[in-house]
N, CA and C of each residue as an Amber inpcrd file, in Angstrom:
protein
   477
 154.3740000 -56.3660000-238.4740000 154.2130000 -57.3580000-239.5170000
 155.5730000 -57.7760000-240.0600000 155.7740000 -59.0480000-240.1510000
 156.9520000 -59.6590000-240.7680000 158.2600000 -59.1370000-240.1750000
 158.2710000 -58.9210000-238.8620000 159.4920000 -58.5190000-238.1690000
 159.6970000 -59.4450000-236.9790000 160.2640000 -60.6190000-237.2060000
 160.4730000 -61.5570000-236.1040000 161.3260000 -60.9240000-235.0040000
 160.9050000 -61.1390000-233.7790000 161.6460000 -60.6230000-232.6300000
 161.1200000 -59.2940000-232.1110000 160.3100000 -58.6020000-232.8770000
 159.7820000 -57.3270000-232.4060000 158.5880000 -57.5780000-231.4910000
 158.4790000 -56.7460000-230.4590000 157.3980000 -56.9150000-229.4890000
 156.7780000 -55.5630000-229.1690000 155.4470000 -55.5720000-228.9980000
 154.7240000 -54.3680000-228.5900000 153.7290000 -54.7500000-227.5040000
 153.5860000 -53.8600000-226.5400000 152.6280000 -54.0790000-225.4660000
 151.6120000 -52.9520000-225.4750000 150.3590000 -53.3070000-225.2360000
 149.2690000 -52.3310000-225.2310000 148.3190000 -52.6640000-224.0870000
 147.6920000 -51.6250000-223.5540000 146.6060000 -51.7820000-222.6000000
 145.3690000 -51.1900000-223.2510000 144.3320000 -51.9980000-223.3620000
 143.0990000 -51.5760000-224.0150000 141.9470000 -51.6560000-223.0280000
 141.0380000 -50.6980000-223.1170000 139.8190000 -50.7160000-222.3120000
 138.6570000 -50.3770000-223.2380000 137.6280000 -51.2150000-223.1980000
 136.4610000 -50.9840000-224.0380000 135.2620000 -51.6900000-223.4330000
 134.0940000 -51.3880000-223.9510000 132.8620000 -52.0090000-223.4650000
 132.5990000 -53.2960000-224.2350000 132.0460000 -54.2740000-223.5430000
 131.7020000 -55.5430000-224.1890000 130.6380000 -55.2650000-225.2580000
 130.8820000 -55.6710000-226.4990000 129.9360000 -55.3710000-227.5840000
 128.6250000 -56.1330000-227.4860000 128.6580000 -57.2720000-226.8050000
 127.4640000 -58.1020000-226.6440000 127.5900000 -58.8620000-225.3390000
 126.5010000 -59.4740000-224.9190000 126.5200000 -60.2760000-223.6990000
 127.4370000 -61.4730000-223.9130000 128.3140000 -61.7110000-222.9400000
 129.2460000 -62.8280000-223.0110000 128.8010000 -63.8880000-222.0180000
 128.3240000 -65.0130000-222.5170000 127.8670000 -66.1030000-221.6740000
 126.3560000 -66.1360000-221.6010000 125.8170000 -67.3370000-221.4350000
 124.3670000 -67.5150000-221.3840000 123.9190000 -68.2950000-220.1640000
 124.8320000 -68.6720000-219.2860000 124.4800000 -69.5100000-218.1480000
 124.0480000 -68.7050000-216.9470000 124.3390000 -69.2470000-215.7570000
 123.9640000 -68.6050000-214.5040000 124.7860000 -67.3480000-214.2390000
 125.9080000 -67.1720000-214.9220000 126.7260000 -65.9650000-214.8170000
 127.1030000 -65.5200000-216.2220000 127.0920000 -64.2060000-216.4360000
 127.4600000 -63.6710000-217.7410000 127.9960000 -62.2600000-217.5760000
 128.6650000 -61.7890000-218.6120000 129.1520000 -60.4100000-218.6600000
 128.1670000 -59.6410000-219.5400000 127.4290000 -58.6850000-218.9620000
 126.4190000 -57.9680000-219.7550000 127.0540000 -57.1080000-220.8450000
 126.2970000 -56.8770000-221.9020000 126.7510000 -55.9680000-222.9710000
 126.9830000 -54.5970000-222.3560000 128.0680000 -53.9590000-222.7550000
 128.4040000 -52.6450000-222.2410000 129.2900000 -52.6590000-221.0150000
 129.5260000 -53.8320000-220.4330000 130.4090000 -53.9310000-219.2630000
 131.8470000 -53.6360000-219.6810000 132.6230000 -53.0000000-218.8040000
 134.0070000 -52.6930000-219.1640000 134.8870000 -53.9480000-219.2300000
 135.6670000 -54.0230000-220.2700000 136.6750000 -55.0750000-220.4420000
 138.0360000 -54.3880000-220.5070000 139.0110000 -54.9290000-219.7930000
 140.3700000 -54.4040000-219.8470000 141.2870000 -55.5020000-220.3540000
 142.1330000 -55.1530000-221.3120000 143.0750000 -56.1080000-221.8850000
 144.4860000 -55.5720000-221.7430000 145.3770000 -56.4070000-221.2510000
 146.8110000 -56.1570000-221.2890000 147.3450000 -57.0920000-222.3610000
 147.7680000 -56.5290000-223.4890000 148.1180000 -57.3250000-224.6640000
 149.6070000 -57.1830000-224.9760000 150.2180000 -58.3160000-225.3320000
 151.5950000 -58.3110000-225.8300000 151.5930000 -58.9710000-227.1950000
 152.0950000 -58.2630000-228.1930000 152.1690000 -58.7620000-229.5740000
 153.6330000 -59.0220000-229.9000000 153.9270000 -60.2560000-230.3220000
 155.3010000 -60.6260000-230.6500000 155.3640000 -61.1140000-232.0870000
 156.2830000 -60.5500000-232.8470000 156.4750000 -60.9650000-234.2280000
 157.2650000 -62.2620000-234.2990000 156.7340000 -63.2230000-235.0560000
 157.4000000 -64.5020000-235.2930000 157.5100000 -64.7120000-236.7990000
 158.2110000 -65.7440000-237.2130000 158.3220000 -66.0440000-238.6420000
 156.9700000 -66.4620000-239.2200000 156.1880000 -67.2080000-238.4300000
 154.9060000 -67.7230000-238.9230000 153.7640000 -66.7240000-238.8080000
 153.8870000 -65.7710000-237.8800000 152.7860000 -64.8350000-237.6580000
 153.0260000 -63.9700000-236.4350000 151.9430000 -63.5680000-235.8110000
 152.0030000 -62.7090000-234.6280000 151.4480000 -63.4930000-233.4470000
 152.2630000 -63.6090000-232.4000000 151.8470000 -64.2870000-231.1860000
 151.2410000 -63.2480000-230.2510000 149.9760000 -63.4610000-229.8850000
 149.2650000 -62.5410000-229.0060000 149.1090000 -63.2010000-227.6420000
 149.6400000 -62.5570000-226.6190000 149.4600000 -62.9950000-225.2310000
 148.6950000 -61.8850000-224.5360000 147.6300000 -62.2440000-223.8270000
 146.8060000 -61.2010000-223.2160000 146.1960000 -61.6840000-221.9130000
 145.8700000 -60.7010000-221.0820000 145.1260000 -60.9330000-219.8520000
 143.8860000 -60.0590000-219.9190000 142.7230000 -60.6740000-219.7340000
 141.4460000 -59.9700000-219.7920000 140.8890000 -59.8730000-218.3820000
 140.4110000 -58.6900000-218.0130000 139.8060000 -58.4620000-216.7110000
 138.4330000 -57.8330000-216.9170000 137.4180000 -58.3980000-216.2610000
 136.0680000 -57.8590000-216.3370000 135.2790000 -58.3440000-215.1230000
 133.9960000 -58.0360000-215.1010000 133.1300000 -58.4480000-214.0030000
 131.8890000 -59.1220000-214.5740000 131.5570000 -60.2690000-214.0240000
 130.3600000 -61.0040000-214.4370000 129.2900000 -60.8480000-213.3620000
 128.0530000 -60.9050000-213.7960000 126.9480000 -60.8880000-212.8490000
 126.1060000 -62.1360000-213.0700000 125.3960000 -62.5250000-212.0480000
 124.5410000 -63.7000000-212.1520000 123.7870000 -63.8780000-210.8630000
 123.4020000 -65.1110000-210.6080000 122.7210000 -65.4150000-209.3650000
 123.2690000 -66.7050000-208.7940000 123.2850000 -66.7550000-207.4690000
 123.7660000 -67.9380000-206.7540000 122.8500000 -69.1110000-207.1050000
 123.4340000 -70.2300000-207.4730000 122.6250000 -71.3900000-207.8540000
 122.0040000 -72.0850000-206.6440000 122.4170000 -71.7190000-205.4480000
 121.8510000 -72.3310000-204.2480000 120.7320000 -71.4950000-203.6360000
 120.9570000 -70.1710000-203.5090000 119.9620000 -69.3370000-202.8240000
 119.3220000 -68.2910000-203.7330000 119.7800000 -68.1700000-204.9630000
 119.2380000 -67.2570000-205.9700000 119.4910000 -65.7820000-205.6750000
 120.4270000 -65.4650000-204.7660000 120.8130000 -64.0800000-204.5200000
 121.6810000 -63.5860000-205.6720000 121.6560000 -62.2750000-205.9680000
 122.5280000 -61.7390000-207.0160000 124.0040000 -61.8990000-206.6280000
 124.8340000 -62.1850000-207.6290000 126.2620000 -62.4000000-207.4220000
 127.0420000 -61.5620000-208.4270000 128.0900000 -60.9050000-207.9490000
 129.0230000 -60.1900000-208.8180000 130.3720000 -60.8840000-208.6880000
 130.9190000 -61.3190000-209.8200000 132.1440000 -62.1200000-209.8100000
 133.2310000 -61.4640000-210.6450000 134.4300000 -61.2930000-210.0860000
 135.5330000 -60.8100000-210.9070000 135.9970000 -61.9180000-211.8520000
 136.3080000 -61.5470000-213.0820000 136.7820000 -62.5110000-214.0790000
 138.1500000 -62.0510000-214.5660000 139.1300000 -62.9040000-214.4060000
 140.4750000 -62.6520000-214.9210000 140.9140000 -63.8960000-215.6670000
 141.2610000 -63.7200000-216.9180000 141.6500000 -64.8710000-217.7290000
 142.8000000 -64.4690000-218.6440000 143.6950000 -65.4140000-218.8670000
 144.8260000 -65.2010000-219.7740000 144.6730000 -66.1140000-220.9770000
 145.1570000 -65.6520000-222.1170000 145.1780000 -66.5090000-223.2970000
 146.3950000 -66.1760000-224.1360000 146.7310000 -67.1060000-225.0080000
 147.8370000 -66.9440000-225.9390000 147.4110000 -67.5700000-227.2530000
 147.5290000 -66.8220000-228.3300000 147.0680000 -67.3070000-229.6260000
 148.0210000 -66.8270000-230.7210000 148.2580000 -67.6880000-231.7010000
 149.0980000 -67.3440000-232.8360000 148.2130000 -66.9820000-234.0280000
 148.3990000 -65.7940000-234.5520000 147.7080000 -65.3380000-235.7530000
 148.6950000 -65.4790000-236.9140000 148.3950000 -66.3790000-237.8400000
 149.3150000 -66.7000000-238.9350000 149.2570000 -65.6440000-240.0310000
 150.3850000 -65.4460000-240.7140000 150.4170000 -64.5090000-241.8390000
 149.6300000 -65.0470000-243.0250000 149.7140000 -66.3560000-243.2580000
 148.9690000 -66.9360000-244.3740000 147.8880000 -67.8590000-243.8260000
 146.6730000 -67.7530000-244.3650000 145.6110000 -68.6480000-243.8860000
 145.9810000 -70.0940000-244.2000000 145.9620000 -70.9150000-243.1820000
 146.3680000 -72.3060000-243.3210000 145.4950000 -73.1220000-242.3740000
 145.2920000 -74.3790000-242.7000000 144.4770000 -75.2430000-241.8550000
 145.1240000 -75.5010000-240.5050000 146.4290000 -75.3290000-240.4020000
 147.1350000 -75.6050000-239.1570000 146.8750000 -74.5340000-238.0970000
 146.4310000 -73.3380000-238.5080000 146.2100000 -72.2380000-237.5820000
 144.7390000 -71.8520000-237.5640000 144.2390000 -71.5270000-236.3830000
 142.8400000 -71.1480000-236.2460000 142.5730000 -69.7090000-236.6710000
 143.5690000 -68.8250000-236.5170000 143.3800000 -67.4020000-236.7910000
 144.4740000 -66.8990000-237.7280000 144.1420000 -65.8570000-238.4740000
 145.0910000 -65.3030000-239.4310000 145.1190000 -63.7830000-239.3070000
 146.2550000 -63.2030000-239.7050000 146.3890000 -61.7520000-239.7770000
 145.6520000 -61.3050000-241.0280000 144.7520000 -60.3410000-240.8910000
 143.9740000 -59.8430000-242.0270000 144.1770000 -58.3350000-242.1560000
 144.5950000 -57.9010000-243.3110000 144.8250000 -56.4780000-243.5740000
 145.7200000 -55.8480000-242.5110000 146.7730000 -56.5290000-242.1570000
 147.7510000 -56.0630000-241.1620000 147.1500000 -55.8880000-239.7660000
 146.0540000 -56.5770000-239.4670000 145.4160000 -56.4870000-238.1610000
 145.1060000 -57.8900000-237.6340000 145.0380000 -57.9880000-236.3020000
 144.5740000 -59.2170000-235.6680000 143.2290000 -58.9070000-235.0210000
 142.2500000 -59.7640000-235.2460000 140.9230000 -59.5820000-234.6810000
 140.8530000 -60.3870000-233.3830000 140.9000000 -59.6760000-232.2550000
 140.9120000 -60.3410000-230.9550000 139.5180000 -60.6450000-230.4160000
 138.4730000 -60.1270000-231.0380000 137.1260000 -60.2980000-230.4870000
 136.7370000 -61.7590000-230.2670000 136.8780000 -62.6550000-231.2610000
 136.4730000 -64.0440000-230.9890000 137.3360000 -64.7270000-229.9360000
 138.6070000 -64.3750000-229.8710000 139.5000000 -64.9950000-228.8970000
 139.1410000 -64.5110000-227.4860000 138.8910000 -63.2130000-227.3400000
 138.5060000 -62.6660000-226.0360000 137.1660000 -63.2440000-225.6050000
 136.2080000 -63.2940000-226.5130000 134.8850000 -63.8460000-226.1980000
 135.0030000 -65.2940000-225.7060000 135.7360000 -66.1200000-226.4330000
 135.8940000 -67.5200000-226.0440000 136.5840000 -67.6570000-224.6900000
 137.6270000 -66.8650000-224.4650000 138.3660000 -66.9560000-223.2010000
 137.5010000 -66.5460000-222.0210000 136.7400000 -65.4610000-222.1650000
 135.8980000 -64.9870000-221.0640000 134.7670000 -65.9670000-220.7920000
 134.0960000 -66.4340000-221.8330000 132.9660000 -67.3480000-221.6430000
 133.4290000 -68.6510000-220.9860000 134.5720000 -69.1670000-221.3900000
 135.0720000 -70.4050000-220.7880000 135.5490000 -70.2080000-219.3540000
 135.8710000 -68.9740000-218.9630000 136.3280000 -68.6980000-217.5990000
 135.1690000 -68.4670000-216.6330000 133.9500000 -68.2720000-217.1510000
 132.8050000 -68.0300000-216.2830000 132.4680000 -69.2940000-215.5010000
 132.1030000 -69.1440000-214.2230000 131.7540000 -70.3360000-213.4450000
 130.4450000 -70.9400000-213.9420000 130.3880000 -72.2570000-213.9730000
 129.1920000 -72.9610000-214.4270000 128.0740000 -72.8460000-213.3980000
 128.4370000 -72.9340000-212.1140000 127.4770000 -72.8310000-211.0300000
 127.9960000 -71.8380000-209.9900000 127.7640000 -70.5390000-210.2000000
 128.2770000 -69.5470000-209.2500000 127.5280000 -69.6040000-207.9220000
 128.2570000 -69.3480000-206.8360000 127.6510000 -69.2890000-205.5070000
 128.0540000 -67.9760000-204.8480000 127.1860000 -67.4870000-203.9570000
 127.4630000 -66.2250000-203.2790000 128.6020000 -66.3800000-202.2800000
 128.7130000 -67.5400000-201.6910000 129.8300000 -67.8770000-200.8030000
 129.9450000 -69.4070000-200.7820000 131.1290000 -69.9420000-200.5080000
 131.3200000 -71.3930000-200.6010000 130.4130000 -72.2090000-199.6840000
 130.0450000 -71.6590000-198.5280000 129.2120000 -72.4220000-197.5920000
 127.7480000 -71.9980000-197.6370000 127.2880000 -71.4780000-198.7550000
 125.8960000 -71.0470000-198.8950000 124.9730000 -72.2460000-198.6650000
 124.0300000 -72.1450000-197.6990000 123.1570000 -73.2800000-197.4170000
 122.0360000 -73.4660000-198.4270000 121.7200000 -72.4410000-199.1900000
 120.6930000 -72.5720000-200.2190000 119.3010000 -72.3200000-199.6870000
 118.3160000 -72.9510000-200.3180000 116.9150000 -72.7720000-199.9670000
 116.3650000 -74.0320000-199.3090000 115.3960000 -73.8350000-198.4310000
 114.7150000 -74.9610000-197.7920000 113.8530000 -75.6470000-198.8440000
 114.0190000 -76.9500000-199.0610000 113.2530000 -77.6220000-200.1050000
 111.7480000 -77.6560000-199.8280000 111.3610000 -77.5800000-198.5590000
 109.9370000 -77.6460000-198.2280000 109.2510000 -76.2890000-198.3590000
 109.8930000 -75.2400000-197.8460000 109.2450000 -73.9240000-197.8210000
 109.7280000 -72.9900000-198.9130000 110.9230000 -73.2120000-199.4330000
 111.4900000 -72.3170000-200.4370000 112.1380000 -71.0890000-199.8370000
 112.1840000 -71.0020000-198.5120000 112.8210000 -69.8820000-197.8280000
 114.3230000 -70.0990000-197.7760000 115.0660000 -69.0060000-197.7040000
 116.5210000 -69.0830000-197.6090000 116.9090000 -69.6470000-196.2470000
 117.7800000 -70.6650000-196.2440000 118.2280000 -71.2790000-195.0020000
 119.2200000 -70.3680000-194.2980000 119.1570000 -70.3510000-192.9630000
 120.0410000 -69.4930000-192.1880000 121.3920000 -70.1390000-191.9300000
 121.4280000 -71.4350000-191.7930000 122.6710000 -72.1300000-191.4790000
 122.9020000 -73.2900000-192.4070000 123.9500000 -74.0680000-192.1510000
 124.2250000 -75.2380000-192.9840000 123.0500000 -76.2120000-192.9590000
 122.9220000 -76.9750000-194.0050000 121.8170000 -77.9160000-194.1520000
 121.8240000 -78.9440000-193.0270000 122.9870000 -79.3470000-192.5370000
 123.0700000 -80.3540000-191.4890000 122.4490000 -79.8710000-190.1790000
 122.4040000 -78.5500000-189.9400000 121.8410000 -78.0030000-188.7110000
 120.3200000 -77.9330000-188.7590000 119.7250000 -78.1020000-189.9140000
 118.2850000 -77.9870000-190.0580000 117.6260000 -79.3190000-189.7020000
 116.4800000 -79.2700000-188.9810000 115.7810000 -80.5250000-188.6820000
 115.2270000 -81.1330000-189.9600000 115.3290000 -82.4460000-190.0550000
 114.8530000 -83.1440000-191.2410000 113.6330000 -83.9820000-190.9030000
 112.6760000 -83.9430000-191.7810000 111.5140000 -84.8130000-191.6210000
 111.8860000 -86.1900000-192.1410000 111.4900000 -87.1970000-191.4270000
 111.8040000 -88.5610000-191.8170000 110.8330000 -89.0050000-192.9060000
 111.3680000 -89.6000000-193.9380000 110.5570000 -90.1010000-195.0330000
 110.0050000 -91.4670000-194.6220000 108.6730000 -91.6480000-194.6440000
 108.1000000 -92.9250000-194.2000000 108.5250000 -94.1120000-195.0540000
 108.9780000 -93.8910000-196.2600000 109.4050000 -95.0100000-197.1100000
 110.6710000 -95.6680000-196.5820000 111.4340000 -94.9520000-195.7380000
 112.6750000 -95.4760000-195.1870000 112.4900000 -95.9860000-193.7530000
 111.2820000 -96.0370000-193.2520000 111.0370000 -96.4010000-191.8470000
 111.5520000 -97.8140000-191.5030000 111.5340000 -98.7250000-192.4330000
 112.0170000-100.0790000-192.1670000 113.5110000-100.1030000-191.8780000
 114.2440000 -99.0960000-192.2990000 115.6920000 -99.0470000-192.0930000
 116.0830000 -98.2670000-190.8380000 115.1260000 -97.6960000-190.1130000
 115.4300000 -96.8940000-188.9330000 116.2380000 -97.6720000-187.9030000
 116.0110000 -98.9730000-187.7760000 116.7240000 -99.7870000-186.7950000
 118.1940000 -99.9540000-187.1090000 118.6330000 -99.6680000-188.3130000
 120.0350000 -99.8290000-188.6920000 120.8950000 -98.6260000-188.3300000
 120.2990000 -97.5460000-187.8940000 121.0880000 -96.3520000-187.5220000
 121.9130000 -96.6480000-186.2910000 123.1070000 -96.0850000-186.2890000
 123.9700000 -96.2330000-185.1070000 123.8130000 -95.0190000-184.2290000
 124.0220000 -95.1990000-182.9430000 123.9130000 -94.0760000-182.0060000
 125.0370000 -93.0690000-182.1870000 126.1850000 -93.4690000-182.6720000
 127.3300000 -92.5710000-182.8250000 127.1600000 -91.6030000-183.9820000
 126.2660000 -91.8850000-184.9210000 126.1010000 -90.9920000-186.0730000
 125.2880000 -89.7700000-185.7180000 124.4760000 -89.8150000-184.6810000
 123.7040000 -88.6630000-184.2680000 122.4550000 -88.4610000-185.0800000
 122.1220000 -89.3780000-185.9400000 120.9060000 -89.2390000-186.7560000
 119.9010000 -90.3010000-186.4180000
């Protein structure tokens, strides 16, 4: 506190106090979180730089298989000595509360649409079964509403 130029580094490990994220991927409550934190004293406050490492679970949005995803995110935030509108966070009772900053950083780093692998073919729209290969390799039923346009297909397209 109030020592510009002083720096401290800490490694913290703890369990997530609550579920982080509500989408297709989230970090369950109780999952291990690891933080590598650097605290630097400035004239205005304490600059916190940290790297958070954890694991998210969810399901593939294409095939609905379970997915485990590593999450690594970095953040940097200034905790001001005096509460002011210019700063989002303040030092309280000689402490910095990292929980909201860690929560926001982890939730924003979670993928919006996680997949089990980049080329996941997903599910067959007709049967709901998991496709074995890419969608282009699967035979397609022709929609009768497009039959008038069948004559416009070129032979080089293969369709």
